[in-house]
C-alpha positions as CSV (number, residue, x, y, z in Angstrom):
1,M,-18.5,-35.3,-22.7
2,P,-14.9,-34.6,-23.9
3,R,-12.9,-37.6,-24.9
4,K,-10.4,-38.2,-22.1
5,R,-6.8,-39.0,-23.1
6,K,-4.6,-41.0,-20.8
7,Q,-2.1,-38.6,-19.3
8,S,0.5,-41.4,-18.9
9,N,0.7,-41.7,-22.7
10,W,2.1,-38.2,-23.1
11,P,5.7,-37.6,-22.1
12,K,6.1,-35.3,-19.1
13,E,8.9,-33.4,-21.0
14,W,6.1,-31.9,-23.1
15,F,4.7,-30.0,-20.2
16,I,5.8,-27.1,-18.0
17,H,5.0,-27.2,-14.3
18,R,2.0,-25.0,-13.5
19,E,3.4,-23.2,-10.5
20,L,6.7,-22.5,-12.0
21,S,5.0,-21.2,-15.1
22,W,3.0,-18.8,-12.9
23,L,6.2,-17.6,-11.2
24,E,7.6,-16.9,-14.7
25,F,4.5,-14.7,-15.3
26,N,5.1,-12.8,-12.0
27,D,8.8,-12.4,-13.1
28,R,7.6,-10.7,-16.2
29,V,5.6,-8.3,-14.0
30,L,8.8,-7.8,-12.0
31,R,10.7,-7.0,-15.2
32,E,8.4,-4.0,-15.7
33,G,9.2,-2.8,-12.2
34,L,12.9,-3.1,-13.0
35,S,12.9,-1.6,-16.4
36,P,14.5,1.8,-16.9
37,D,12.2,2.4,-19.8
38,V,9.1,2.4,-17.6
39,P,8.3,5.7,-15.7
40,L,9.3,5.6,-12.0
41,L,5.8,5.7,-10.4
42,E,4.7,3.0,-12.9
43,R,7.7,0.9,-11.8
44,L,6.5,1.2,-8.2
45,K,3.1,0.0,-9.3
46,F,4.5,-3.1,-10.9
47,L,6.7,-3.8,-7.8
48,A,3.6,-3.5,-5.6
49,I,1.7,-5.9,-7.9
50,V,4.5,-8.5,-7.6
51,S,3.9,-8.6,-3.8
52,S,0.1,-8.9,-4.0
53,N,0.5,-11.6,-6.6
54,L,2.9,-13.6,-4.5
55,D,0.7,-13.2,-1.4
56,E,-2.2,-14.8,-3.2
57,F,0.0,-17.5,-4.7
58,F,1.3,-18.6,-1.3
59,M,-2.1,-18.4,0.3
60,I,-3.7,-20.7,-2.3
61,R,-1.2,-22.6,-4.5
62,V,1.6,-23.2,-2.0
63,A,-0.9,-23.8,0.8
64,G,-2.5,-26.5,-1.3
65,L,0.8,-28.2,-2.0
66,K,1.6,-28.1,1.7
67,Q,-1.7,-29.8,2.4
68,Q,-0.8,-32.5,-0.1
69,K,2.6,-33.0,1.5
70,V,1.2,-33.3,5.0
71,A,-1.4,-35.8,3.8
72,G,1.4,-37.9,2.2
73,I,0.0,-37.4,-1.3
74,Q,2.7,-38.3,-3.9
75,A,0.7,-37.8,-7.1
76,R,2.7,-36.1,-9.8
77,D,1.6,-33.3,-12.0
78,P,1.8,-33.6,-15.9
79,S,5.4,-32.4,-15.8
80,G,6.3,-35.2,-13.4
81,L,6.9,-33.4,-10.1
82,S,5.7,-34.5,-6.7
83,P,4.3,-32.0,-4.2
84,E,7.5,-32.0,-2.2
85,E,9.6,-31.4,-5.4
86,Q,7.3,-28.6,-6.4
87,L,7.6,-26.9,-3.0
88,R,11.4,-27.0,-3.2
89,L,11.5,-25.5,-6.7
90,I,9.0,-22.8,-5.8
91,S,11.0,-21.8,-2.8
92,E,14.2,-21.5,-4.8
93,R,12.5,-19.4,-7.5
94,A,10.5,-17.2,-5.1
95,H,13.5,-16.4,-2.9
96,R,15.4,-15.1,-6.0
97,M,12.3,-13.1,-7.0
98,V,11.9,-11.5,-3.6
99,A,15.5,-10.4,-3.5
100,E,15.3,-8.9,-6.9
101,Q,12.1,-7.1,-6.0
102,A,13.7,-5.6,-2.9
103,E,16.7,-4.4,-4.9
104,G,14.3,-2.9,-7.5
105,I,12.4,-0.9,-4.8
106,R,15.7,0.5,-3.5
107,Q,16.7,1.6,-7.0
108,V,13.4,3.3,-7.7
109,F,13.5,5.0,-4.3
110,A,17.0,6.4,-5.1
111,A,15.7,7.6,-8.5
112,L,12.6,9.2,-7.0
113,A,14.8,11.2,-4.5
114,A,16.2,13.1,-7.5
115,E,12.6,13.9,-8.5
116,G,11.7,15.3,-5.1
117,I,10.2,12.2,-3.5
118,E,12.3,10.9,-0.7
119,V,11.7,7.8,1.4
120,L,14.0,8.1,4.4
121,S,15.3,5.3,6.6
122,C,15.7,6.1,10.3
123,D,19.4,6.7,9.9
124,R,18.7,9.6,7.6
125,W,16.4,11.4,10.0
126,T,17.6,14.9,11.1
127,S,17.2,16.0,14.7
128,E,14.2,18.0,13.6
129,D,12.7,14.9,12.0
130,R,13.2,12.9,15.2
131,S,11.5,15.6,17.3
132,F,8.6,15.8,14.9
133,L,8.2,12.0,14.8
134,R,8.4,11.7,18.6
135,S,5.5,14.1,18.9
136,H,3.6,12.4,16.0
137,F,4.1,9.0,17.7
138,T,2.7,10.2,21.0
139,Q,-0.3,11.9,19.5
140,E,-1.3,9.8,16.5
141,I,0.3,6.3,16.8
142,L,0.7,5.4,20.5
143,P,-3.1,5.5,21.3
144,V,-3.9,2.7,18.7
145,L,-1.0,0.4,19.5
146,T,-1.5,-2.9,21.4
147,P,1.8,-4.3,22.7
148,L,1.6,-8.1,23.3
149,A,3.8,-9.8,25.9
150,I,3.6,-13.0,23.8
151,G,5.4,-15.2,26.3
152,E,2.9,-14.4,29.1
153,L,-0.3,-14.8,27.2
154,D,-2.0,-18.2,27.2
155,P,-3.4,-19.0,24.7
156,P,-1.2,-16.8,22.5
157,P,-3.1,-14.2,20.5
158,L,-4.0,-14.9,16.9
159,L,-1.9,-12.8,14.5
160,P,-3.7,-11.9,11.3
161,G,-2.2,-13.0,8.0
162,L,-0.3,-10.4,6.0
163,Q,-0.4,-7.7,8.7
164,L,3.0,-6.3,9.7
165,H,4.2,-6.9,13.2
166,L,7.3,-5.9,15.2
167,A,9.0,-8.6,17.1
168,L,11.0,-7.2,20.0
169,L,13.7,-8.7,22.1
170,L,13.5,-7.0,25.6
171,R,15.6,-7.2,28.8
172,P,14.6,-5.6,32.1
173,H,16.8,-2.7,33.2
174,G,19.4,-3.8,35.8
175,A,18.8,-7.5,35.2
176,A,21.6,-8.6,33.0
177,E,21.2,-12.3,34.0
178,T,17.4,-12.3,33.5
179,P,16.3,-14.1,30.3
180,E,15.3,-11.9,27.4
181,R,11.6,-11.5,26.8
182,I,9.8,-11.4,23.5
183,A,7.0,-9.0,22.7
184,I,5.0,-8.3,19.6
185,V,3.5,-5.0,18.4
186,P,1.0,-5.2,15.5
187,V,1.5,-2.3,13.1
188,P,-2.0,-0.7,12.7
189,T,-3.5,-1.3,9.3
190,L,-5.7,1.8,9.4
191,L,-2.8,4.1,9.6
192,P,-0.8,5.1,6.4
193,R,2.4,3.0,6.0
194,F,4.2,6.2,4.9
195,V,4.4,9.0,7.4
196,S,4.9,12.5,5.9
197,L,7.8,14.5,7.3
198,P,7.9,18.3,7.3
199,P,9.3,19.1,3.9
200,E,12.4,21.1,3.4
201,E,11.3,20.8,-0.2
202,G,9.4,18.1,-2.2
203,L,7.9,15.1,-0.6
204,R,9.6,13.4,2.4
205,L,8.3,10.1,3.7
206,T,9.3,7.5,6.3
207,L,7.9,4.1,7.3
208,L,5.3,3.7,10.0
209,E,7.1,0.7,11.4
210,D,10.4,2.6,11.7
211,V,8.6,5.3,13.7
212,I,7.1,2.7,16.1
213,L,10.5,0.9,16.5
214,A,12.3,4.2,17.2
215,N,9.8,4.8,20.1
216,A,9.3,1.1,21.1
217,E,10.8,1.5,24.6
218,E,7.9,3.8,25.5
219,L,5.6,0.8,25.2
220,F,7.6,-1.3,27.7
221,P,8.8,0.9,30.6
222,G,11.6,-0.6,32.6
223,H,12.9,-2.6,29.6
224,R,15.7,-2.1,27.2
225,L,15.4,-3.0,23.5
226,E,18.0,-5.6,22.6
227,G,16.9,-6.3,19.0
228,A,13.9,-6.2,16.7
229,T,12.6,-7.3,13.3
230,V,9.5,-6.6,11.2
231,F,7.6,-9.6,10.1
232,A,4.4,-10.7,8.4
233,I,2.8,-14.2,8.3
234,T,1.1,-15.6,5.2
235,R,-1.7,-18.0,6.1
236,D,-3.3,-20.8,4.2
237,A,-6.4,-19.3,2.6
238,D,-7.4,-22.3,0.5
239,V,-10.6,-22.8,2.4
240,S,-13.0,-25.3,0.6
241,I,-16.6,-24.1,0.6
242,Q,-18.7,-27.3,0.7
243,D,-22.1,-26.1,-0.7
244,E,-23.7,-29.4,-1.5
245,D,-25.5,-29.7,1.8
246,A,-25.4,-26.1,2.8
247,R,-28.9,-24.8,3.8
248,D,-27.6,-21.2,4.0
249,L,-24.8,-20.5,1.6
250,L,-24.5,-16.9,2.9
251,Q,-23.6,-18.2,6.3
252,V,-21.3,-20.9,5.0
253,V,-19.3,-18.3,3.0
254,E,-19.1,-16.0,5.9
255,E,-17.8,-18.8,8.2
256,A,-15.2,-19.7,5.5
257,V,-14.0,-16.1,5.4
258,L,-13.6,-16.1,9.2
259,A,-11.9,-19.6,9.1
260,R,-9.0,-18.1,7.0
261,R,-7.9,-16.1,10.0
262,R,-7.1,-19.3,11.9
263,R,-5.5,-21.3,9.1
264,A,-1.9,-22.5,9.4
265,P,1.0,-20.3,8.4
266,V,2.7,-21.1,5.1
267,R,5.3,-18.3,4.9
268,L,7.2,-15.9,7.1
269,M,8.4,-12.7,5.7
270,M,10.9,-10.8,7.9
271,T,13.5,-8.0,7.6
272,T,17.1,-9.1,7.4
273,G,19.4,-8.8,10.4
274,A,16.9,-10.1,12.9
275,P,18.6,-11.4,16.2
276,T,19.0,-15.1,16.0
277,P,16.8,-15.7,19.1
278,L,13.9,-13.8,17.5
279,K,14.3,-15.6,14.2
280,C,14.4,-19.1,15.7
281,W,11.5,-18.3,18.1
282,L,9.3,-17.1,15.2
283,I,10.1,-20.2,13.0
284,N,9.4,-22.6,15.9
285,W,6.3,-20.7,17.1
286,L,4.8,-20.8,13.6
287,G,5.8,-24.4,12.9
288,L,7.6,-23.5,9.7
289,E,10.8,-24.7,8.0
290,E,13.8,-22.7,6.9
291,E,12.7,-22.7,3.3
292,D,9.5,-21.0,4.3
293,V,11.3,-17.9,5.7
294,Y,11.9,-15.0,3.3
295,E,14.3,-12.4,4.7
296,V,13.9,-9.1,2.9
297,D,16.6,-6.4,2.8
298,G,14.2,-3.6,2.5
299,L,10.4,-2.9,2.4
300,L,8.0,-5.6,3.6
301,G,4.4,-5.5,2.4
302,A,5.3,-3.7,-0.8
303,Q,1.5,-3.3,-1.6
304,A,1.9,-0.1,0.5
305,L,3.7,1.4,-2.5
306,W,0.3,2.2,-3.9
307,E,0.2,5.0,-1.3
308,I,3.0,6.7,-3.2
309,V,1.7,5.7,-6.7
310,N,-1.7,7.1,-6.0
311,R,-0.5,10.5,-4.8
312,P,-1.7,13.3,-7.0
313,G,0.6,15.1,-9.3
314,Y,4.0,14.0,-10.7
315,S,2.5,13.3,-14.1
316,H,6.0,13.3,-15.6
317,L,6.7,10.1,-13.6
318,R,3.7,8.3,-15.0
319,Y,2.5,6.9,-18.3
320,P,0.7,9.5,-20.4
321,D,-3.0,9.6,-19.6
322,W,-5.2,7.5,-22.0
323,P,-8.8,8.7,-21.4
324,P,-11.3,6.0,-22.4
325,Q,-13.1,6.9,-25.7
326,T,-16.7,6.7,-26.5
327,P,-17.1,3.8,-29.0
328,A,-17.5,5.2,-32.5
329,A,-20.7,3.2,-32.9
330,L,-22.2,5.1,-30.0
331,H,-21.1,8.6,-31.0
332,A,-23.9,11.1,-31.0
333,V,-26.4,8.3,-30.2
334,D,-29.6,9.6,-28.6
335,N,-31.4,6.3,-28.3
336,L,-29.4,3.4,-27.0
337,W,-32.1,0.8,-27.6
338,E,-32.2,1.8,-31.3
339,A,-28.4,1.7,-31.6
340,I,-28.3,-1.9,-30.3
341,T,-31.2,-2.9,-32.4
342,E,-29.6,-1.6,-35.6
343,R,-26.4,-3.6,-35.2
344,D,-24.1,-5.4,-32.7
345,I,-21.7,-3.1,-30.8
346,L,-18.3,-4.2,-29.7
347,L,-16.7,-2.5,-26.6
348,V,-12.9,-2.9,-26.2
349,H,-11.9,-1.8,-22.7
350,P,-10.2,0.1,-21.3
351,Y,-9.5,1.9,-24.6
352,E,-13.2,2.4,-25.0
353,S,-15.3,3.5,-22.1
354,F,-17.2,1.1,-19.8
355,E,-19.7,3.9,-19.3
356,P,-22.2,2.6,-22.0
357,V,-22.7,-0.6,-20.0
358,I,-23.5,1.4,-16.8
359,K,-25.7,3.7,-18.9
360,L,-27.6,0.7,-20.3
361,L,-28.4,-0.6,-16.8
362,E,-29.3,2.9,-15.5
363,L,-31.5,3.4,-18.5
364,A,-33.2,0.1,-18.0
365,A,-33.7,0.8,-14.3
366,R,-35.8,3.9,-15.0
367,D,-37.4,3.0,-18.4
368,P,-41.1,2.1,-17.8
369,N,-41.0,-0.2,-20.8
370,V,-38.4,-2.5,-19.3
371,L,-40.0,-5.4,-17.6
372,A,-37.1,-7.4,-16.2
373,I,-33.4,-7.4,-15.8
374,K,-31.2,-10.5,-15.2
375,Q,-27.5,-10.4,-14.5
376,T,-24.5,-12.4,-13.2
377,L,-22.1,-10.7,-10.8
378,Y,-18.8,-12.3,-10.0
379,R,-16.6,-9.4,-8.8
380,T,-17.8,-5.8,-8.5
381,S,-16.3,-2.5,-7.3
382,G,-16.5,-1.1,-3.8
383,D,-19.3,1.4,-4.6
384,S,-20.7,-0.2,-7.7
385,P,-23.0,1.8,-10.0
386,I,-24.0,-1.6,-11.4
387,V,-25.5,-2.6,-8.1
388,R,-27.1,0.8,-7.5
389,A,-28.8,0.5,-10.9
390,L,-30.1,-3.0,-10.1
391,E,-31.3,-1.7,-6.7
392,Q,-33.2,1.1,-8.4
393,A,-34.8,-1.2,-10.8
394,A,-35.9,-3.6,-8.1
395,L,-37.3,-0.8,-6.0
396,S,-39.3,0.6,-9.0
397,G,-41.1,-2.8,-9.2
398,K,-39.2,-4.4,-12.1
399,E,-38.4,-8.1,-12.0
400,V,-34.7,-8.1,-11.2
401,T,-32.8,-11.4,-10.9
402,V,-29.1,-11.4,-10.0
403,L,-26.8,-14.4,-9.7
404,V,-24.2,-13.3,-7.2
405,E,-21.3,-15.7,-7.1
406,L,-20.5,-15.8,-3.4
407,R,-17.5,-18.1,-3.8
408,A,-15.4,-15.6,-5.9
409,R,-12.2,-16.0,-4.0
410,F,-11.2,-13.0,-1.7
411,D,-14.4,-11.2,-2.8
412,E,-16.7,-13.4,-0.8
413,Q,-17.5,-10.8,1.9
414,R,-18.1,-8.0,-0.5
415,N,-20.4,-10.3,-2.5
416,V,-22.3,-11.2,0.6
417,Q,-22.9,-7.5,1.2
418,W,-24.1,-7.0,-2.3
419,A,-26.4,-10.0,-2.1
420,R,-28.1,-8.7,1.1
421,R,-28.4,-5.2,-0.4
422,L,-30.1,-6.5,-3.5
423,E,-32.4,-8.8,-1.5
424,D,-33.4,-5.8,0.7
425,A,-34.3,-3.9,-2.5
426,G,-36.6,-6.7,-3.7
427,A,-34.4,-8.4,-6.2
428,H,-34.4,-12.2,-6.6
429,V,-30.8,-13.2,-5.6
430,I,-29.4,-16.5,-6.6
431,Y,-26.2,-17.8,-5.2
432,G,-25.1,-20.0,-8.0
433,L,-25.3,-23.7,-8.7
434,V,-24.4,-26.5,-6.3
435,G,-20.8,-27.6,-6.9
436,L,-20.1,-25.1,-9.7
437,K,-18.9,-21.5,-9.7
438,T,-20.7,-19.2,-12.1
439,H,-18.1,-17.3,-13.9
440,A,-20.1,-16.3,-17.0
441,K,-20.5,-12.5,-17.6
442,A,-24.0,-11.8,-18.9
443,L,-26.7,-9.2,-18.7
444,L,-30.2,-9.6,-20.1
445,I,-32.8,-6.8,-20.4
446,I,-36.5,-7.6,-21.4
447,R,-38.3,-4.6,-22.8
448,R,-41.8,-4.1,-24.3
449,E,-41.7,-2.3,-27.6
450,A,-44.8,-1.6,-29.8
451,G,-46.8,-4.5,-28.4
452,R,-43.9,-7.0,-28.6
453,I,-41.1,-8.2,-26.3
454,R,-37.5,-7.5,-27.3
455,R,-34.4,-8.8,-25.5
456,Y,-31.2,-6.8,-25.1
457,V,-28.0,-8.6,-24.2
458,H,-24.5,-7.7,-23.0
459,L,-21.9,-10.4,-22.8
460,S,-18.3,-9.9,-21.8
461,T,-14.9,-11.5,-21.2
462,G,-14.5,-9.5,-17.9
463,N,-16.4,-8.6,-14.7
464,Y,-19.1,-6.0,-14.2
465,N,-16.6,-3.8,-12.4
466,D,-16.3,-0.1,-13.3
467,R,-12.9,0.2,-11.6
468,T,-11.1,-2.8,-13.1
469,A,-12.6,-1.8,-16.5
470,R,-10.1,1.1,-16.4
471,L,-7.2,-1.3,-15.7
472,Y,-8.0,-4.6,-17.4
473,S,-8.1,-5.3,-21.2
474,D,-11.5,-6.9,-21.8
475,I,-14.1,-7.0,-24.6
476,G,-17.9,-6.8,-24.4
477,L,-20.7,-7.2,-26.9
478,M,-24.0,-5.4,-26.9
479,T,-26.6,-7.2,-29.1
480,S,-30.3,-7.8,-29.6
481,H,-29.6,-10.8,-31.9
482,R,-32.7,-13.0,-31.6
483,E,-30.9,-16.4,-31.2
484,I,-28.2,-15.0,-28.9
485,A,-30.8,-13.4,-26.7
486,S,-32.8,-16.5,-26.6
487,D,-29.8,-18.5,-25.5
488,V,-29.0,-16.0,-22.8
489,A,-32.6,-16.3,-21.5
490,A,-32.3,-20.0,-21.5
491,M,-29.0,-19.8,-19.6
492,F,-30.7,-17.7,-16.8
493,N,-33.5,-20.3,-16.7
494,L,-30.9,-22.9,-16.3
495,L,-29.2,-21.0,-13.5
496,T,-32.4,-20.1,-11.6
497,G,-34.8,-23.0,-12.0
498,Y,-35.0,-26.7,-12.7
499,S,-34.4,-26.2,-16.5
500,E,-32.1,-28.5,-18.4
501,A,-30.2,-27.3,-21.4
502,V,-31.8,-28.9,-24.5
503,G,-29.4,-27.3,-27.1
504,W,-28.1,-23.9,-27.9
505,A,-28.5,-21.9,-31.1
506,K,-25.4,-19.8,-30.9
507,L,-23.9,-20.0,-27.4
508,T,-22.0,-22.7,-25.6
509,V,-22.7,-22.5,-21.9
510,E,-22.5,-25.6,-19.8
511,P,-19.3,-26.8,-18.2
512,R,-17.6,-29.6,-20.2
513,Q,-19.6,-28.7,-23.3
514,I,-17.4,-25.7,-23.7
515,K,-14.4,-27.9,-23.6
516,Q,-15.9,-30.2,-26.1
517,R,-16.7,-27.3,-28.3
518,F,-13.1,-26.2,-28.3
519,L,-11.9,-29.7,-29.0
520,D,-14.3,-30.0,-31.9
521,L,-13.1,-26.6,-33.4
522,I,-9.5,-27.7,-33.1
523,E,-10.2,-31.1,-34.7
524,R,-12.1,-29.3,-37.5
525,E,-9.1,-27.2,-38.2
526,I,-7.0,-30.4,-38.3
527,A,-9.4,-31.9,-40.8
528,A,-9.3,-28.7,-43.0
529,T,-5.5,-28.6,-43.1
530,T,-3.5,-29.4,-46.2
531,A,0.1,-28.9,-47.2
532,D,-1.0,-26.1,-49.5
533,Q,-3.5,-24.6,-47.2
534,P,-2.5,-25.1,-43.6
535,G,-5.1,-24.4,-40.9
536,L,-4.6,-21.5,-38.5
537,I,-5.6,-21.1,-34.8
538,M,-5.1,-17.9,-33.0
539,A,-6.1,-17.5,-29.3
540,K,-5.6,-15.0,-26.6
541,V,-6.2,-16.4,-23.1
542,N,-4.9,-15.7,-19.6
543,S,-3.9,-19.3,-18.9
544,L,-3.4,-22.6,-20.7
545,E,-3.3,-25.6,-18.4
546,D,-6.1,-28.0,-19.3
547,I,-4.6,-31.3,-20.3
548,D,-7.2,-32.2,-23.0
549,I,-6.8,-28.8,-24.7
550,M,-3.1,-29.2,-24.7
551,H,-3.3,-32.6,-26.2
552,A,-5.5,-31.3,-28.9
553,L,-3.1,-28.5,-29.7
554,V,-0.2,-30.9,-29.9
555,S,-2.3,-33.0,-32.4
556,A,-3.0,-29.9,-34.4
557,S,0.6,-28.8,-34.5
558,R,1.7,-32.3,-35.7
559,A,-1.0,-32.1,-38.4
560,G,0.5,-28.9,-39.7
561,V,-1.9,-26.4,-38.2
562,K,-0.2,-23.1,-37.4
563,I,-1.0,-22.1,-33.8
564,L,-0.4,-18.7,-32.4
565,L,-1.2,-18.3,-28.7
566,N,-1.0,-15.1,-26.7
567,V,-1.1,-16.4,-23.1
568,R,-0.8,-13.7,-20.4
569,G,0.1,-16.0,-17.4
570,I,0.3,-19.8,-17.0
571,C,1.2,-21.8,-20.1
572,C,1.9,-25.5,-19.3
573,L,2.6,-26.6,-22.9
574,R,6.1,-26.3,-24.3
575,P,6.2,-24.8,-27.8
576,G,8.7,-25.5,-30.5
577,L,9.5,-29.1,-29.7
578,K,10.5,-30.9,-32.8
579,G,7.8,-33.3,-34.0
580,V,5.5,-32.3,-31.2
581,S,4.8,-28.5,-31.0
582,E,7.0,-27.0,-33.6
583,N,4.1,-25.3,-35.3
584,L,3.0,-23.7,-32.1
585,E,4.2,-20.3,-30.8
586,V,3.4,-18.7,-27.5
587,R,3.7,-15.0,-26.8
588,S,2.9,-13.0,-23.6
589,I,2.4,-9.3,-23.1
590,V,2.8,-7.4,-19.8
591,D,2.1,-3.7,-20.1
592,R,0.3,-0.9,-18.4
593,Y,-3.1,-2.7,-18.6
594,L,-3.7,-6.3,-17.4
595,E,-4.5,-8.4,-20.4
596,H,-7.7,-10.2,-19.6
597,A,-9.7,-10.7,-22.8
598,R,-10.3,-14.2,-24.2
599,I,-10.4,-14.3,-28.0
600,F,-10.4,-17.4,-30.2
601,Y,-9.9,-17.5,-34.0
602,F,-10.2,-20.5,-36.4
603,R,-9.4,-20.1,-40.1
604,N,-11.9,-22.9,-41.1
605,R,-10.9,-23.1,-44.8
606,G,-11.4,-19.3,-45.1
607,D,-14.8,-19.2,-43.5
608,E,-13.3,-17.5,-40.5
609,E,-14.9,-17.8,-37.1
610,V,-14.1,-15.7,-34.0
611,Y,-15.4,-16.3,-30.5
612,L,-15.2,-14.5,-27.2
613,A,-15.4,-16.3,-23.8
614,S,-15.4,-15.8,-20.1
615,A,-13.3,-19.0,-19.8
616,D,-9.6,-19.6,-20.0
617,W,-8.1,-22.9,-21.1
618,M,-7.9,-24.2,-17.6
619,Q,-9.4,-27.3,-16.0
620,R,-11.3,-25.3,-13.4
621,N,-12.9,-23.1,-16.1
622,L,-13.8,-26.0,-18.4
623,D,-14.9,-28.6,-15.9
624,R,-16.0,-26.8,-12.7
625,R,-17.5,-23.5,-13.7
626,V,-20.5,-22.2,-15.6
627,E,-18.8,-20.2,-18.4
628,I,-20.0,-18.8,-21.7
629,L,-18.5,-19.0,-25.2
630,F,-20.2,-16.8,-27.8
631,P,-19.5,-16.2,-31.5
632,I,-19.0,-12.8,-33.1
633,L,-21.5,-12.8,-36.0
634,D,-21.1,-9.3,-37.5
635,P,-18.4,-9.5,-40.2
636,Q,-17.0,-6.1,-39.4
637,L,-16.7,-6.8,-35.7
638,R,-15.2,-10.2,-36.5
639,M,-12.6,-8.5,-38.7
640,R,-11.8,-6.0,-36.0
641,L,-11.1,-8.8,-33.5
642,I,-8.9,-10.6,-36.0
643,E,-6.9,-7.3,-36.5
644,I,-6.7,-7.0,-32.7
645,L,-5.2,-10.5,-32.5
646,Q,-2.7,-9.6,-35.3
647,V,-1.6,-6.5,-33.4
648,Y,-0.9,-8.6,-30.3
649,F,1.3,-11.0,-32.2
650,A,3.1,-8.0,-33.9
651,D,4.1,-6.5,-30.5
652,N,7.9,-6.2,-30.3
653,V,8.1,-3.8,-27.3
654,K,6.2,-5.4,-24.4
655,S,6.0,-9.0,-25.7
656,Y,7.8,-12.1,-24.6
657,R,8.3,-15.4,-26.4
658,L,8.1,-18.7,-24.6
659,L,11.1,-21.0,-25.3
660,P,10.9,-24.8,-25.2
661,D,12.8,-24.8,-21.9
662,G,10.0,-22.9,-20.2
663,K,11.9,-19.6,-20.1
664,Y,10.6,-16.3,-21.6
665,V,12.7,-13.9,-23.6
666,R,11.7,-10.5,-24.9
667,V,10.7,-10.5,-28.6
668,K,13.5,-8.9,-30.6
669,R,12.6,-5.7,-32.4
670,Q,12.8,-5.9,-36.1
671,G,11.5,-3.0,-38.1
672,P,9.3,-0.3,-36.6
673,S,8.4,-0.6,-32.9
674,V,4.9,-2.0,-32.3
675,R,3.4,-1.7,-28.8
676,A,0.1,-3.5,-28.9
677,Q,-1.7,-1.5,-26.2
678,E,-0.6,1.8,-27.7
679,V,-1.7,0.7,-31.1
680,L,-5.1,-0.3,-29.9
681,Y,-5.6,3.0,-28.0
682,R,-4.5,5.0,-31.0
683,Q,-7.0,3.1,-33.2
684,V,-10.0,3.9,-30.9
685,V,-8.9,7.5,-30.7
686,E,-8.8,7.8,-34.5
687,A,-12.2,6.0,-34.8
688,A,-13.7,8.4,-32.3
689,R,-12.4,11.4,-34.2
690,A,-13.6,10.0,-37.5
691,A,-17.1,9.5,-35.9
692,E,-17.1,13.2,-34.8
693,L,-16.3,14.3,-38.3
694,S,-18.7,12.0,-40.1
695,P,-21.8,13.6,-41.7
696,L,-24.8,13.9,-39.4
697,R,-27.5,11.3,-40.0
698,F,-30.8,13.0,-40.2
699,K,-33.9,11.3,-38.8
700,P,-37.5,12.3,-38.8
701,L,-38.5,14.4,-35.8
702,A,-40.0,12.3,-33.1
703,K,-41.1,12.8,-29.5
704,P,-38.1,13.3,-27.3
705,A,-37.1,10.1,-25.6
706,E,-36.1,9.8,-22.0
707,E,-33.8,7.0,-22.8
708,S,-30.7,8.8,-23.9
709,V,-27.1,7.8,-23.5
């Protein structure tokens, strides 16, 4: 067990508040959406991501703080803030962010108009536009609308979270003294948010809610529209899944997903200029406070911008295409089993293709020599080739065991569907361990070869998701290394049976043991540090929040260890504090791909060690999840990862530096420009070309093998 340090012994000034640090990350995403150096459609993409990030943040993090406030919990976080103080600071920062985002969307729309993509507000519709939209409304929109006389319905209807609604203030014709009535019209989610107008030239779009509003009086004959607003509710989605006594975890998860629909509101988003009676009624009806209301001068639900981003064409408004490359180690390989047996293979996504992972599973599914396949699934794509291959393997009679983590937040329903599909195919489906999420990414294939059993393994920092593998920066390892394969087999026995871990040869797997392993590696670096030969720790993680890890890093910094951290998102440790963390530097990169890989380097007196992991330096990863930490044993692959880390720390185009006050500033360019993601892609392209030009390796003629990649 890790040695626990008393939090009270460490000054709160050393730490940055977790939620404010996350908001600073989302602000860095917003900066990409506001940057004139980013292509216009890419800017829209980042502005859409800002919205989806904020939605999840309010549904989980803000909702949790509100629960604490209602319960009267006054516990302070490491930075010294109570839940009520946190909510106030979050509200102030998030309101500024929402205003900047709305202004950024207006700026991009204006710039897109010059490129032939116009998003027209209703005051810019021509008479021909209005005639077209009236007909379109009658034929395509009106049949699916459900107007709700909200004041007359008892009990009032449940409004889904995040769905757009129109709130209308109505007055009967000829009844000036009659009180105004309030009605709500849900904006259908199955219709496109952007309605295409007949083009004079280029692409002309307008908003679905504006079309509905312009024709709203047709929904309420005999009434006059006095005022309106568009709004969306954000609901608490922080549903705790209690699995300790659950007899049917599938049913428990499905019930939890349904329960989210009835959870309390935590935020009201609405367009500016709403009539006061409507605004006051919405706030009172939802039981919210003024600080929970976000009035937007522009587009609500900016995730809809993906409809424009994903339209074909307009390549000049996007980043240049970077097609994933075949890893050089797999160039012209006609037998994947032999390739993995000869040496370990590193896959750096999305620069290198995820296809070899899919091919490995598809090959295993149809290979008669493969006896069993075991895999963890945390998040998968909508139509997953991974799941299809596992189904095929199970249907062909192979022993297929899949741990499907049903509690992967917001992917619960999808994972329930995969679990049932795999069970129907005959696979053994495990739903994880009681009280622990399984976040490890591992694939084990057992194959009979020449009268003996050989194990093949794939381990990764990211999910088995072919779609996000094109968007997320992750690293995977293919290996048949005997001790690693044995450890992975033991891990699956731990997950599926009554086994207890009795020690690992190369991997660190159990929760808490991973934390202790990190603490030991940091302390070893402290012990190895001298004035002449200081230690060096380099790490790339998504978040740094665990209090024990932060304490260890402070100790290392005070001992003279140089610490370079590349932290994509949350970082709760202040760097550069004199006498505390002055040897610690924190960088963060936000670019076209989401940085997701976890890489850890320790100089170790020159006997360098490099590890990859599924875990971040967060308490939830290190204390409440089954994660995996694995070493890179091949010297060439180890050197490649060290060079990748060095490239990240050399970035002076898309990199930010964390200041002691918790703010981030762009790294100043000194010398040639270095954009890490561009460098990494260029390197894999050059390696792929070199592999194509390399001399052919002649092998003795053998019987053609079915297992080709």
